[in-house]
C-alpha positions in Angstrom: -161.8 40.4 -102.5 -160.7 39.2 -98.5 -157.0 37.6 -98.2 -156.2 35.9 -95.4 -153.7 33.3 -93.4 -154.3 29.7 -92.9 -158.1 29.6 -94.2 -159.8 31.2 -90.7 -161.0 34.5 -92.5 -160.6 36.4 -88.7 -156.5 35.4 -89.2 -155.8 38.3 -91.4 -152.3 39.3 -90.5 -149.7 37.1 -88.7 -147.3 38.2 -85.7 -144.0 37.3 -84.3 -142.0 38.1 -81.9 -138.6 37.0 -80.3 -140.5 33.8 -78.9 -141.0 32.3 -81.9 -137.3 32.9 -83.1 -136.3 30.9 -79.6 -139.4 28.5 -79.9 -137.3 27.8 -83.2 -134.0 27.9 -81.8 -133.2 30.2 -84.8 -131.4 33.4 -83.8 -131.5 35.5 -88.1 -134.3 34.0 -90.2 -137.5 32.7 -88.8 -139.2 30.4 -92.1 -142.6 30.7 -91.7 -145.2 28.2 -93.4 -148.6 29.8 -94.1 -151.2 29.1 -96.6 -152.7 31.7 -98.3 -155.8 32.2 -98.6 -157.8 34.0 -101.1 -162.0 34.8 -101.8 -164.5 36.6 -104.1 -167.6 38.8 -103.3 -169.2 35.6 -104.7 -167.4 33.5 -101.3 -164.7 31.4 -103.9 -161.9 30.8 -102.9 -158.9 29.5 -103.2 -155.3 29.7 -101.2 -152.1 28.5 -101.8 -149.0 27.2 -99.2 -145.9 29.7 -99.1 -142.7 30.6 -96.8 -142.9 33.3 -95.2 -139.5 34.7 -94.0 -138.6 37.2 -90.9 -134.6 38.2 -90.6 -133.6 39.1 -87.7 -131.7 42.8 -90.0 -131.2 44.2 -86.4 -130.0 41.6 -84.5 -132.1 41.9 -81.1 -133.7 38.5 -81.2 -132.2 36.2 -77.4 -129.3 34.4 -78.3 -129.6 30.7 -79.3 -128.0 29.9 -75.4 -130.8 33.2 -74.4 -128.9 34.9 -73.1 -130.4 39.1 -74.2 -129.1 41.0 -76.8 -131.1 43.8 -75.7 -134.2 44.5 -74.7 -136.2 45.8 -78.0 -138.4 43.1 -78.8 -138.6 42.2 -83.0 -142.6 42.8 -83.9 -142.9 41.8 -87.9 -146.4 42.5 -88.6 -147.6 40.9 -92.1 -150.6 42.5 -93.4 -152.6 42.3 -95.8 
């Protein structure tokens, strides 16, 4: 079985960083809509739409006014 995102069989994970929070105007929670695909050995495939929720529980993402709280970068890897 192969698992991948958004119909791209080479996209087997999603990277999320602070810039994604800032681009969406979010400080502590980011919601990302994705298509989760699965494909079997015969080439049969299907998908469902879902939402990946990434939370900044350590409060290290930049604030709404883009001032830096921490030099660290939040990296969240969603992998199958």
